[in-house]
C-alpha positions in Angstrom: 164.7 39.2 -87.8 168.0 41.8 -86.5 168.8 42.2 -83.3 171.3 44.2 -81.1 174.2 41.9 -80.2 175.5 44.7 -77.5 173.0 46.5 -75.2 174.5 49.2 -72.5 173.2 51.1 -70.1 175.5 54.3 -69.1 174.2 56.2 -66.2 175.0 59.8 -68.0 172.7 61.5 -70.6 174.1 62.4 -74.3 173.3 65.3 -75.9 171.7 65.0 -79.3 174.2 64.6 -82.4 177.0 64.9 -80.2 178.0 60.9 -80.4 181.4 60.1 -81.4 184.0 56.8 -81.2 187.8 57.4 -81.0 190.7 55.1 -80.8 192.3 57.2 -78.6 195.2 54.8 -78.1 195.4 53.4 -81.2 193.6 50.2 -80.4 191.0 50.2 -77.9 187.5 51.9 -79.4 185.5 54.1 -77.0 182.3 55.8 -77.7 182.4 59.7 -76.0 180.0 61.7 -75.9 179.1 65.1 -74.5 176.6 65.1 -71.1 175.4 67.8 -68.9 177.1 70.1 -67.0 179.7 71.2 -69.4 181.7 67.5 -69.6 182.4 65.0 -72.2 182.3 61.3 -71.1 184.8 58.3 -72.7 183.4 54.6 -72.2 186.1 52.4 -72.6 185.3 48.9 -71.4 188.5 47.4 -72.9 191.5 48.6 -70.7 189.5 48.2 -66.6 191.1 49.3 -63.7 193.8 51.7 -65.2 193.1 55.0 -63.5 193.3 58.1 -65.6 195.9 60.6 -64.6 194.4 64.3 -62.9 194.7 67.6 -65.6 190.9 67.4 -66.9 189.8 63.5 -67.1 188.4 62.4 -63.6 187.1 59.0 -63.2 183.3 58.3 -63.5 181.7 57.7 -59.5 178.8 56.2 -61.4 180.5 54.1 -63.9 184.1 52.3 -63.5 184.6 52.0 -67.3 184.2 56.1 -67.9 186.2 58.9 -68.1 184.5 62.5 -67.6 186.4 65.2 -69.4 185.2 68.4 -67.4 185.0 71.2 -70.7 183.7 73.9 -67.9 181.1 75.0 -71.0 178.2 74.4 -72.5 179.5 71.7 -75.3 178.5 72.5 -79.1 179.7 69.5 -81.2 182.3 67.0 -81.2 184.3 64.3 -83.1 187.2 62.3 -83.1 190.0 60.9 -85.8 193.3 61.5 -87.4 194.4 65.4 -87.0 198.1 64.9 -86.0 201.0 63.7 -88.7 202.9 61.3 -86.3 200.1 60.4 -84.1 199.3 57.1 -83.1 196.3 57.5 -81.4 193.0 59.4 -82.2 192.6 63.6 -81.3 189.2 64.3 -79.8 187.9 67.8 -80.4 185.3 69.6 -78.4 183.2 72.7 -79.7 181.8 75.1 -77.6 180.3 79.0 -78.3 183.7 80.5 -77.7 186.6 77.9 -77.9 187.8 74.6 -79.5 189.8 72.1 -77.8 191.7 69.1 -79.1 192.8 67.0 -76.5 195.0 63.8 -76.5 193.1 61.3 -74.6 195.7 58.7 -74.0 198.4 61.1 -72.6 195.6 63.4 -70.9 197.4 66.4 -72.3 195.7 69.6 -74.0 197.1 69.9 -78.0 195.6 73.1 -78.4 193.4 75.3 -77.1 191.7 78.1 -79.3 189.4 80.9 -79.2 187.0 80.8 -81.7 185.1 84.0 -82.1 182.5 83.0 -84.4 181.2 79.9 -82.1 181.6 76.3 -82.9 178.1 74.7 -84.1 179.1 72.1 -86.2 182.6 70.3 -86.6 184.0 67.6 -89.1 187.4 66.4 -89.1 189.9 65.1 -92.4 191.8 66.4 -95.6 190.2 69.3 -97.6 191.2 70.2 -101.4 195.0 70.6 -101.8 195.5 71.1 -98.2 198.1 68.2 -97.4 197.2 67.8 -93.3 193.9 67.1 -91.7 192.1 70.1 -90.6 190.0 70.3 -87.9 187.1 72.5 -89.3 184.1 73.8 -87.3 181.4 75.8 -88.6 179.7 78.7 -86.5 178.5 82.2 -86.8 178.1 82.1 -91.2 181.8 81.2 -90.7 184.0 78.2 -91.8 187.8 77.8 -89.7 190.2 74.9 -90.1 193.1 74.2 -87.9 195.9 71.5 -88.0 197.7 69.8 -85.1 199.4 72.6 -84.4 196.0 75.1 -83.9 197.1 77.3 -86.8 194.4 78.5 -88.9 195.1 76.8 -92.4 191.2 77.9 -93.3 188.4 80.5 -93.1 185.7 81.0 -95.5 182.8 82.6 -95.2 179.0 81.2 -95.8 175.1 82.7 -96.2 173.8 82.1 -92.4 175.2 80.3 -89.3 176.3 76.6 -89.8 174.4 73.6 -88.3 176.0 70.5 -89.9 179.1 69.6 -91.9 180.5 66.7 -93.8 183.7 65.7 -96.2 183.0 64.2 -99.4 184.6 63.8 -103.2 181.4 65.6 -104.7 183.0 66.4 -107.8 185.1 62.8 -108.4 188.3 64.4 -108.9 189.5 62.6 -106.1 189.6 65.3 -103.2 187.5 66.1 -100.4 185.1 69.5 -100.8 183.6 70.4 -97.5 179.1 70.3 -97.6 177.8 72.9 -95.2 174.2 72.8 -94.2 173.0 76.1 -92.7 170.1 77.8 -90.9 169.1 79.8 -94.5 168.3 76.4 -96.0 171.0 76.2 -98.3 173.5 73.3 -98.9 176.6 74.7 -100.0 179.8 72.6 -101.4 183.5 74.6 -101.0 186.4 73.1 -102.8 188.2 74.9 -100.2 187.8 78.6 -100.1 185.7 78.5 -103.4 181.8 78.1 -103.1 181.4 75.6 -106.5 177.3 74.8 -106.3 174.4 75.2 -103.3 171.1 73.5 -103.3 168.1 75.0 -101.5 166.4 73.1 -99.3 162.9 73.9 -97.2 164.1 73.8 -93.5 167.4 74.4 -91.5 169.9 71.8 -92.8 170.4 69.8 -89.7 172.4 66.5 -90.3 174.6 65.9 -93.5 176.7 62.4 -93.9 178.7 61.0 -96.7 177.1 57.8 -98.4 179.5 56.8 -101.1 181.5 58.4 -103.9 179.4 61.8 -104.7 176.3 60.1 -102.8 175.3 62.3 -99.4 172.3 62.1 -96.9 170.5 65.1 -95.5 168.2 65.5 -92.9 166.0 68.6 -92.4 164.6 70.5 -88.6 160.4 69.7 -90.3 161.3 65.7 -90.1 162.5 65.5 -93.8 165.6 63.1 -94.7 166.7 62.3 -98.0 169.7 61.0 -100.7 171.3 63.6 -103.2 173.4 62.3 -105.4 175.6 65.3 -106.6 172.8 68.3 -107.1 170.1 65.5 -107.8 167.9 64.4 -105.0 167.4 60.8 -104.8 164.4 60.6 -102.9 163.1 62.3 -99.9 160.6 61.2 -96.9 159.0 63.4 -94.2 157.8 62.4 -90.8 156.3 64.6 -87.7 159.3 63.2 -85.9 162.6 65.2 -85.7 165.6 63.6 -87.3 168.3 63.6 -84.4 170.9 61.9 -86.2 171.9 59.9 -89.5 174.6 57.8 -90.9 175.8 55.4 -93.7 176.0 52.1 -93.4 175.9 48.5 -95.2 172.8 46.5 -92.8 171.8 43.9 -95.0 175.3 43.2 -96.5 174.8 43.9 -100.1 177.8 45.9 -100.5 175.9 49.2 -101.0 175.6 51.6 -97.7 172.0 52.2 -96.4 170.8 55.4 -94.5 170.1 55.0 -90.9 168.0 57.5 -88.9 167.5 57.9 -85.5 164.1 60.3 -84.7 163.0 62.1 -81.6 160.7 59.6 -80.7 163.0 56.9 -80.5 162.8 55.0 -83.5 165.4 54.0 -86.0 165.6 52.8 -89.4 167.7 51.6 -92.3 166.8 52.9 -96.3 167.7 51.7 -99.2 170.0 54.8 -100.4 168.7 54.2 -104.0 164.3 53.8 -103.1 164.2 55.3 -99.6 162.0 52.0 -98.9 162.5 51.2 -95.2 164.4 48.2 -94.4 164.9 47.7 -90.3 163.1 49.2 -87.7 164.1 49.3 -83.9 162.8 51.6 -81.0 164.5 52.9 -78.5 162.5 54.3 -75.0 163.8 57.7 -75.7 165.3 60.0 -78.3 168.0 58.8 -79.7 171.1 60.8 -79.2 173.6 59.7 -82.1 174.6 56.7 -84.5 178.3 55.8 -84.8 180.2 52.9 -86.4 183.2 50.7 -84.8 184.4 47.4 -83.7 183.4 47.6 -80.2 183.5 44.4 -79.2 187.4 43.9 -80.7 186.5 40.7 -82.9 187.3 42.3 -86.1 183.4 43.1 -87.1 182.4 46.8 -87.7 178.9 47.1 -85.8 176.4 49.8 -85.7 176.5 51.5 -82.7 173.1 53.3 -81.9 172.9 55.8 -78.5 169.6 57.5 -76.9 169.7 60.8 -75.1 168.9 58.3 -71.6 172.5 56.4 -72.0 171.1 53.5 -73.7 173.2 52.2 -76.1 173.0 49.1 -78.8 175.4 47.7 -81.5 173.8 45.8 -84.6 176.0 43.7 -86.9 175.3 43.4 -90.4 172.9 40.7 -91.3 174.0 37.1 -92.3 173.3 35.6 -95.7 170.4 33.5 -94.5 168.6 36.6 -92.9 169.3 38.9 -95.3 166.7 40.4 -96.6 164.5 39.8 -93.9 165.7 42.2 -91.1 162.5 43.1 -90.0 160.0 41.0 -87.4 156.7 39.4 -88.1 154.9 42.5 -86.8 156.3 45.1 -89.7 155.4 42.2 -92.4 151.7 42.3 -91.0 152.1 46.0 -91.2 153.2 45.8 -95.3 150.3 42.9 -95.6 147.7 45.4 -94.3 149.1 48.1 -96.6 149.0 46.4 -99.7 145.5 45.3 -99.2 144.4 48.4 -98.8 146.1 49.7 -101.9 144.3 46.7 -103.5 141.3 48.5 -101.8 141.7 51.5 -103.7 142.5 50.3 -107.2 139.3 48.1 -106.9 137.2 51.1 -106.5 138.9 52.9 -109.2 138.5 50.3 -111.7 135.4 50.3 -111.0 134.8 53.5 -111.0 136.3 53.4 -114.8 134.3 50.5 -115.5 131.0 52.4 -114.7 132.0 55.9 -116.8 132.6 53.3 -119.8 129.0 52.1 -119.2 128.5 55.7 -120.1 130.7 57.1 -122.3 128.2 56.5 -126.0 126.1 59.9 -126.6 127.4 61.8 -123.5 124.2 63.4 -122.0 124.0 66.1 -118.7 122.8 63.0 -116.7 125.5 61.1 -118.2 127.6 64.0 -117.2 127.3 63.0 -113.5 129.3 59.9 -113.9 132.2 62.3 -114.6 132.6 62.1 -118.2 134.0 64.9 -119.7 134.8 66.5 -123.5 137.9 64.8 -125.1 139.3 68.5 -125.8 139.7 68.9 -121.9 142.9 70.1 -120.6 144.8 71.7 -117.9 145.8 75.7 -118.5 148.1 77.7 -116.4 149.3 80.9 -116.4 151.7 83.3 -114.0 151.4 87.0 -113.6 152.8 89.4 -111.4 150.3 91.5 -109.3 151.1 94.6 -107.6 150.0 95.3 -103.5 146.4 96.8 -103.3 144.3 97.5 -100.0 143.1 94.2 -99.7 146.0 92.2 -100.8 149.6 92.0 -100.7 151.7 91.8 -103.9 152.3 88.6 -105.6 152.1 85.7 -108.0 149.0 84.8 -109.2 148.5 81.4 -110.9 145.8 81.1 -112.8 144.5 77.6 -113.6 141.7 76.9 -116.0 139.9 74.5 -118.7 138.8 75.7 -122.3 135.3 74.1 -122.2 132.3 74.2 -119.7 134.0 72.1 -117.3 134.6 73.0 -113.7 137.8 72.4 -111.8 136.3 71.2 -108.4 139.4 71.4 -106.5 143.4 72.0 -106.6 146.0 70.5 -105.0 149.7 72.4 -105.3 152.8 71.2 -104.0 155.8 73.3 -103.7 159.0 73.3 -101.6 159.7 76.4 -99.4 156.2 78.4 -100.6 153.7 76.7 -98.8 153.9 76.1 -94.6 153.8 72.1 -95.0 154.6 72.1 -98.6 151.3 71.7 -99.9 147.8 74.3 -100.9 144.9 73.1 -101.7 142.1 75.4 -103.3 138.4 73.7 -102.9 135.7 76.4 -103.8 132.5 76.4 -102.5 129.6 74.6 -104.8 128.1 78.3 -105.3 131.7 79.3 -106.8 132.2 76.6 -108.9 133.8 77.5 -112.3 136.3 76.4 -114.4 139.1 78.8 -113.4 140.6 79.0 -110.3 143.2 81.5 -109.2 146.1 81.0 -106.4 148.4 83.8 -105.3 152.0 82.6 -104.5 154.0 84.6 -102.6 158.1 82.9 -102.5 160.1 84.6 -99.5 163.2 84.5 -101.7 164.3 84.5 -105.3 164.3 80.9 -106.1 163.4 78.6 -108.9 160.2 76.4 -108.2 158.3 74.1 -109.1 154.7 74.4 -109.1 153.2 70.4 -108.8 149.7 70.8 -109.5 146.6 68.3 -109.5 143.1 69.2 -110.1 139.8 68.1 -110.2 137.8 68.4 -113.5 134.4 67.6 -113.8 130.5 68.6 -115.1 129.5 71.2 -113.3 126.8 67.9 -111.8 129.5 65.6 -111.4 130.4 63.6 -108.7 133.3 62.0 -110.1 136.2 63.8 -111.5 138.9 63.3 -113.6 142.8 64.3 -112.1 144.7 66.6 -114.3 148.8 66.8 -113.3 151.0 69.2 -114.4 153.8 70.8 -113.5 154.8 74.7 -114.2 158.1 76.4 -113.4 157.8 79.5 -110.9 161.0 81.6 -112.5 163.6 82.4 -110.0 163.4 86.5 -110.3 159.4 86.1 -110.5 158.4 88.8 -107.8 159.2 91.7 -110.5 157.3 93.4 -112.6 158.1 95.4 -115.8 156.0 98.6 -115.0 157.7 101.6 -112.9 156.6 102.3 -109.8 156.7 106.4 -110.1 156.9 107.0 -106.6 160.0 104.5 -106.1 163.0 106.5 -105.3 165.4 105.7 -107.8 168.5 103.1 -106.5 171.7 104.4 -105.2 173.3 100.9 -105.0 175.0 99.4 -108.3 177.4 96.9 -109.4 179.4 97.0 -113.3 180.9 94.5 -114.4 182.2 93.1 -118.4 181.2 90.4 -120.6 182.2 89.4 -123.8 178.5 87.9 -124.6 175.9 89.3 -127.1 172.9 91.3 -126.1 170.5 88.5 -127.1 172.0 85.8 -124.8 171.7 88.4 -122.0 168.1 88.4 -122.9 167.4 85.2 -123.2 168.7 85.1 -119.7 165.6 87.5 -118.9 162.9 85.7 -120.6 164.0 82.7 -119.0 164.4 84.1 -114.9 161.5 86.6 -115.4 157.6 87.2 -115.3 157.9 88.9 -119.2 155.7 89.7 -121.6 156.7 88.4 -125.1 158.2 90.9 -127.6 161.3 91.6 -124.8 164.4 92.1 -127.2 166.8 95.1 -125.6 168.6 93.9 -122.2 168.0 97.6 -121.3 164.8 97.2 -118.4 163.9 98.2 -115.3 161.4 96.4 -112.9 159.7 97.4 -109.6 160.2 95.0 -107.1 157.1 93.5 -105.3 159.3 93.7 -101.6 160.2 97.2 -102.0 162.8 99.3 -104.4 163.7 99.4 -108.5 166.1 97.4 -110.3 167.7 98.4 -113.5 169.8 96.5 -115.5 171.8 98.6 -118.4 174.5 97.0 -121.3 176.4 99.1 -123.0 177.9 98.0 -126.9 181.5 96.9 -125.1 179.2 94.6 -123.2 179.5 96.4 -119.6 176.4 95.5 -118.0 175.0 97.8 -115.1 172.8 96.5 -111.9 171.3 99.0 -109.8 169.3 98.1 -107.1 169.9 98.8 -103.1 169.4 95.3 -102.2 172.9 93.7 -102.2 171.6 90.5 -102.0 169.4 91.1 -104.8 172.7 92.0 -106.8 175.0 88.8 -105.7 172.0 86.6 -107.0 171.6 88.4 -110.2 175.5 88.1 -111.1 175.5 84.8 -109.6 172.7 83.8 -112.3 174.2 85.3 -114.9 177.3 84.2 -114.8 176.0 80.5 -114.7 173.5 81.2 -117.6 176.1 82.4 -119.3 179.0 79.7 -118.4 181.5 82.3 -117.3 184.3 80.5 -114.6 186.0 84.0 -113.3 184.0 87.7 -113.4 185.1 90.8 -111.7 183.3 93.4 -110.4 183.2 96.7 -109.3 180.2 98.1 -106.6 179.0 100.7 -104.6 176.1 100.1 -102.6 176.3 103.1 -99.9 173.4 103.0 -97.8 174.5 99.5 -96.9 178.4 100.5 -96.5 177.2 103.0 -94.1 175.6 100.4 -91.8 178.3 98.0 -91.9 180.6 100.9 -90.8 178.4 101.1 -87.8 178.4 98.0 -87.4 182.0 97.6 -87.1 182.3 100.5 -85.0 179.6 98.5 -82.5 181.7 95.3 -82.6 184.8 97.6 -81.4 182.5 98.8 -78.6 181.6 95.7 -77.6 185.0 94.3 -77.7 186.3 96.9 -75.5 183.3 96.5 -72.8 183.9 92.9 -73.0 187.5 93.3 -72.0 186.7 96.1 -68.9 183.9 93.6 -67.9 186.7 90.5 -68.0 189.0 92.7 -65.9 186.6 93.9 -63.5 185.7 89.9 -63.3 188.4 88.8 -62.3 189.1 91.6 -59.5 186.1 90.1 -57.9 187.4 87.2 -58.2 191.1 87.8 -56.3 188.7 90.1 -53.7 186.3 86.9 -53.0 189.5 84.7 -52.6 191.1 86.9 -49.6 186.9 87.9 -48.1 186.6 83.5 -47.6 189.7 83.5 -45.9 189.3 86.4 -43.6 185.5 85.7 -42.9 187.3 82.2 -42.3 189.4 83.4 -39.9 187.4 85.3 -37.7 184.9 82.0 -37.6 187.7 80.3 -35.8 189.0 82.9 -33.4 185.5 83.3 -32.4 185.0 86.6 -33.9 181.2 86.8 -34.5 180.6 90.0 -35.3 183.6 90.3 -38.2 182.6 87.0 -39.6 179.3 88.3 -40.0 179.8 91.4 -41.8 182.6 89.7 -44.1 180.1 86.8 -45.1 177.1 90.2 -45.7 179.8 91.6 -48.4 180.4 88.3 -49.7 176.8 88.0 -50.1 176.7 91.8 -51.8 179.9 90.6 -54.0 178.0 87.3 -55.2 175.4 89.6 -56.2 177.0 92.1 -58.1 178.7 88.8 -60.2 175.8 87.6 -61.4 174.6 91.5 -62.7 178.1 91.6 -64.1 177.1 88.0 -65.5 173.7 89.2 -67.1 176.0 92.2 -68.6 178.3 90.5 -70.1 176.3 88.1 -71.6 173.9 90.3 -72.8 177.3 91.9 -74.2 178.9 88.3 -76.1 175.3 87.6 -77.8 175.0 91.2 -78.7 179.0 91.3 -80.2 177.7 87.6 -81.9 175.3 89.5 -83.7 177.3 92.1 -85.6 179.9 89.4 -85.9 177.3 87.5 -87.9 176.6 90.9 -89.8 180.3 91.5 -90.6 181.2 87.7 -92.1 177.4 88.3 -94.1 178.9 91.5 -95.1 182.0 89.6 -96.3 179.7 86.5 -98.2 177.9 89.0 -100.1 180.6 91.1 -101.2 182.0 87.9 -102.5 178.8 87.3 -104.5 179.3 90.2 -106.7 181.8 88.4 -108.2 182.7 84.8 -109.5 185.6 82.5 -109.4 189.2 83.5 -108.3 188.4 87.0 -108.2 185.5 86.0 -105.4 187.8 84.1 -103.5 190.4 86.9 -103.7 187.6 89.5 -102.3 186.7 87.0 -99.3 190.8 86.8 -98.5 191.7 90.0 -98.4 188.2 91.5 -96.7 189.0 88.7 -93.6 192.9 90.5 -93.6 191.6 94.0 -93.6 189.6 92.7 -90.9 192.0 91.0 -88.8 194.6 94.2 -89.3 191.7 96.4 -88.4 192.1 98.5 -91.7 188.5 99.5 -92.2 189.2 101.8 -94.9 191.1 99.2 -96.9 188.0 96.6 -96.4 185.8 99.2 -97.7 187.7 99.7 -100.9 188.0 95.2 -101.6 184.4 95.7 -101.6 183.9 98.1 -103.9 187.0 97.6 -106.3 187.5 93.9 -105.5 191.2 94.0 -104.9 193.5 96.1 -102.8 195.6 97.2 -105.8 192.8 99.0 -107.4 
């Protein structure tokens, strides 16, 4: 059984997912974590008795080994590592919703302190692509930004939603790091510098990512799912009723391959095989896990796995010795495994007995023998998908029809599908009076993504007490929520995107058949759909290869362009676009951003004036007290009370103004990303970069020209 080699009790609470380890003097590893009240603590048991200088860093009154770094605002992320080219020690990086601090802990000085308008929800430190210097990359309000050692902005791009997790990994196996981004729109995106390489759709917010080895990485979702990908292929995943607070890659059983270590909200820590997800080690804290890191904390040449809880408990584990290999868990866990295997044995014995009884009933199948579950040899499960418009009693949906070709009935249907059903599964169990050989299931995909429907059906005779389980997998096409019949009441779309390809129309028809629910016999790429979520979609292709997509939904247009380019293996695609309704809304949003910025500056100036006024008032009140002038003292303190109340009200106004500004900035970043998704490859990257430059220069007309034409020169 594997046990901790050291345990510490720190007198500081630790914020979840905000734990790092850094060698700030280049030698001694120090545990670093964000704690309450806008502080970061640094635990350094190696140099006791050395008190820090003044500035930001101060000694903790509760623990002599702990120094406190005052950030004076809520910390949202932190990390530590090598940022500068000529620095001996690691740099500590602390992010908040408004700023990023790079701090030299050893010299107790700021390296840089940058304002980040999009906030910093997640941070990673390292080399990206061909960029020479290491970058501190932060993910915030739909944006990614990278700073070098001097605080220069070396990298910027936009992503689909608020960023929640980041990791650097050689995803494409080209010897250079790509950036993996997990966000609130359930996607894991892979960036080669500012170019989007690929994306994987999950079914919840991606809260954590960690690099395993090679192109393999672990992930955790907000619904308690953890798993491992190798590039775009998911190896395994498991789901728990608890939340995964932290994941880390560490070779705990000393077999030369790292395991996925997960810390859970109920205090459990487990290590799982990167290949199968099998648990090889478990332990428990008395409170939720805050973070998991690794380092040589005992300075004895051996790397330990270091786990922390939110209450400040720290445990260190060494990899298993040769004698212990394969026996990391205690006897009680082995007993649980024996009980589980016994239960499985019992279930298999029961299943075998049912088969034996069925075998006895086979000669000359009769109605009485049908009760034993015997069914005709030609029984098979048939499925069909069809588009259904909205009615008075039911929303628009895709109908999944599951049927059998003979007199057998379907007793129950179980469907597993990611991102469609709550809990990922749906059970249809008709009442005894309504049993038949056909079951219809309405499906409403929330987004345009391809989904595998894993179907299990219980099939038997009308009087059966035992049933056969049929399993079948059917894929729901990406653009299934589009009906070929045209709604005459729908308005003609004003938005459009136009581009040219060097492919035959038949190839576009193949793409249509693969991605839409179409009847047989469609042989032309000129087609019109009614979107079940509202509006029309028209696709038209000229003999010259020019394709025009007409829709008022810019997201749908971007999805169609990316899907078609992927199908036709197009690496670079330029496009011209115009979405009058959306662009009008964006122009209004940009005006609001300017207004909110102006209000923010006025409120900041007013608060600075009030602060000076308070200082003067305090001095006057204290002077009056010392001189025994109680009347004036009381008057000054009443004025101070009124001023304090005004300051609190101003703070509430500032807070509301800031939240509204963040919301508008998110919309602007999403608009840039949407404009980029109308192109592919280099034209996409150029549009995103040019849009950002236009916003920096406050050139709104140039921004819309870029979004429409794709380049500033057009």
